[in-house]
N, C-alpha and C positions, 0 to 999 in steps of 0.2 A: 796280267795285270787288270785291276777291275774299277769298282767306283766305289768297292769297300771304306778304303781309308782316302782322308783329306788329299787336295789337289796338291802338289809341292814345285817350286821352280825349275823351269828345266829347258833344254835346249833340245830341238831333232831336226835332224832331216829325214826326208822320205819322198819313197816318190809318188806323183799327184796320177801316174793311170800306172796300169800294167804296161813293163818292156816289154817289146815282142822282138821274140829273136826266132831264128829256123828250127829251133828245138821247143820252144813252146816262148809264155810268157814269165816275167818274174815281178816280182814286188816287195818292198823292203821299205825299212826304217832303223834309224840310229837313233838313240836318245842319251844326253846326259843331264842329270837331275841331282838336286842336293835332296838330302834328308834330315827329319828333325826327331828327337825324343826327349820327352817332355819327363828328367826322372822323378817329380813327385808322384805321378799318375800311375794306375797296374798296365801290365801290360798286355795284349790278345793273349800273344802267342807264350804267356806264362799264364794262362789260365786265370787271368784279371789278379796277379799277386803283382807286386810292387818288385820287381826285379835290380839286381847291381847292374849300373851300366855308366858307360861313358856318357854326357853330356856332348860331347863330339858332333858336330857336324858328319853325314857321312855321304859321301858320292857314288852314285849308282847310273853305270854305266849298260843300255840296253840295248840290244841287238835283236830285229825278226826278220828273217827272210821267206817269203813264198813263193812257190813255184807251179806251175801247171802246164802240165806235160803240152806239147801240140797233138802229141797222138790221142789223149785221152781228154776231153775236153772237161768234164765234170771231177775230175781230179785235181786236188791241192794239196802237196804235201810240202811241208816248212820247217827250218828250225828258229828256237829264240834262243839268246843267250843275256845274261846278266849278272854282272861283276858289282859288287859293290866296295870301296874302301873307304877311312878315317881320313875327313880330310889336311886333320892336319899332320904338321913333320912327325909329332911326338908317336901316331899310333900307324901313320901311313909306312908301304914298304917304298924303301929309297930305290925310283926308278925310273927310269925316263920320262920325256912328253909325252911319248908315244902309248908309252904301257901304262902311264898312270891317268890318262883323258879318253883312252880308247883301249883298253882290256881286251874286252869281250875281240877287237881283231888283235891283240897283240899276246895273248897271251895262247900258249899251246892248249889241248887237251888232255895232255897226261899228264900226271905227276914227276914222270921220268925226266920230261923235256922244261921243267919249270923250278929253277934252282930254290930251296927253303920253302915251298908251298906251304905247308903245316905250321910253318913259323911265324909266316906275317899275321898282319892285320887285314886280311881280305877274304872276301866269300864269294861265291857262287849260286848257280841255278841256270839251268841246261834241261833242252827240251826239244821233242821231236813231233813232231802234229803229221795229220792226214784227214782229210776231210774229201770225203769222196760224193756227188750229187748222182740221183739216177731222173732225169727231167721225167720221161715217160712212165716211170714208174712214182713219180712226183715223191721221192723220200732220200733221204741220204743220210749217212753213218758218218762219226766222226771218233778220234781218239787222240791225244796227247800223251807222252810219255816222257817223264823227263826226270833227274836228279839232280839233288844239293849238294852233289862230294865227287870233285873228282877221281877218277879211276890211276891206279897208277902205273897201266901201258893196257895195253888190247887185249891180253889174257884176262885183264882182274876184270875188265867188262865184259868178256866171255863167260868169266866162270862165276860173276856176281853180280848178272845182270836184275839182281834186284836190290842190291846194297845203293841205301840212300835213295831211291824211287818213289815214285809218286804216279797216280794216271789219273784221268777220265776220260770214258768212252761214251757215246753215245747214240742212238738212231732216232730218225723224226720220217713219218709217211703222213701225207695229207691222202684223206679218201672223198673224193668229190661224191655231192648228193645234187646238188640241182647247180644251174650257173653261177651261182652268186654263192653257195653255202658248200659247207665243207666239215669234215673232220679232222682236226688234227691232234696226232699221237704222236708221245715223247719218249723216251725211257732212258737214262743218265744214269753211270753209276763213277763214282769218284773213291777215291783210297788216297789220304794223305796221313796216315798214320803209318811207324814204320813194319817194315816184314819180316817174318819169323828171320830175316839174317842180320838182323839186331843183337843177336846171342852169339853170334859168332865175332861182328862188327859194330856198335852202336854207330848210326850216324845221325840220332835227334830227330825228330818229325820235321817233316816236310815247310820248309820258309824259317826255319833255325839251323847253324852249324856254329863250330865253336869258337872259328875267330871273331865273329862277328857279333856281341851280345843279344842286339837288340832286333836281330834276323830280319828279315824281309818287310819292315814294316815303317811308316811314316805315323808321329803322333801317336806312335805306341799299335797301332792298326796295321793290321795285316796288309799287303797292299796287294794282295789274292781275293782268296775263294772267302767268300761271306760264310761258310758253313760252318768254321771256329777252328780254332787249333787242334792239328791231329784229328780230323773228323773223314771219318768215310760215311758216305750216303750213297743212298737207294733211292731214287723216282722215279714217278709213273707219273704221267700225266695227259688227259683227255681234256679236249677244248671242241666245243661247239661254236661255230664260225656262221656267223650271217653278216656281211659286210662288216659296218664296225658294232655288231653284238654279238657279243661272246658270252661263251659259261664256259669254264671248265671247271676241273676234277683233280685234283693232288692227293696225290698218296706217297709217304717218302718215310727213308727209315734213316736216323742218325746214328751212329756211335760215335760215341767223342772220348778221343785220344783213349782208346783202349787198350795199348799196351804199357802205358806208366801206370795204371790203377787195380787193384784188387778187384771193388765192383765195379762192374761196367753200365756207366751213364748212356741209356739208349731212351731216345725219342722218335716215338710213333705218329707221324701225325695225317692227319686228313680233312682236307683242306678246299675252300668252294671259289671258287674266281671269276667273278662277274666285269661285264662290260658293255656300258653302255652309252649311246651319244646324244645329247639333248642339242638339240640347235648347235650354237659352238662351242658346246661344251662337252669334253670325252671323259664320263667316268669311267674308275677301274677300283678292283681292289682285291682284299685275300683277307677273309675266314678261316681260320686252321683252329681243328683243335685238339693237342698235343697230348699224350699220356705219355707220361716221362716215368721212367725205373731208377733207379741209384740215383737221385736228382744231387748233382755237385758229389757223385762218385760216394756216397751214403748209404751205407747196404740200407734197405729197407725203406729208405725215403721217398716214395711214388707220389705222383701228382700229378692233377690234370689242371690245363693251361687253355686259355683262350687267345690265339693273337691272332687283329688283325689291322688291317692297312687300309686307306683311301686317298686315289690318287684321283685329280681334277685339273685337265687339260682345256687349255682355250683355245682353241682356233679365232684369228684376227681376219680371217679372211675366209 
């Protein structure tokens, strides 16, 4: 989840601090919330087209667990799962209380163990993640690999590991210059369009699947990554840091929903990210020059744009 979409009504139970055990530390959160759709507005996961959808409220149940092994202090391993269903009896599967409100715990992970799973109005996402920090080197690597569809069985997962899959992977490194100055380097790659496995078995882009037509959205906006529906992203960022003063440079490439269109809509961006503190105000922003090829997947429609944003934070103390 991210702040891409508006907030929604929810309840949650979570650990307040790491739970220490003889094998390491655990953290967790379980969430239940209600998602809405505006049938009159365009859907972000439909490339801003108005899509046929139900106006019924959807119930979302999510889970995240993080484990820090005792023997590797800087390593964090985790698992996430999110399941959503329509809230009304007309569209929801007929299940018991536990499966209805805590499906992330009640449902099996293989279709062979869940009766009629492809025939009910229910959809899910699941992922594994890793973060490994190296304090002496002042660097870290991270990766998350997820699926938007069940595997039929263990063999299915092993034989088609890219089916219905998406991933994000990145690397960060701090290079000290003096006591309060350093250079912050970052590299990240995100894959949200379908892999070539779609030729054999279509699964839809990340955040959508056939059972829930609205996909993983609230108020027609994707709850996750802000890059856009089915977009693949490559970004490199370098930032000079001196206390509250920062000057960053961003280079990125976005390939928007390439699998579904003949002509590729590709954005190449070069941005500057300054930050400056003046008394109790922290000023930050971004100015990015974007060169677009085949805008909106129209052949030869090439444009040059400038995107900018300014943020002001005020400290009362």
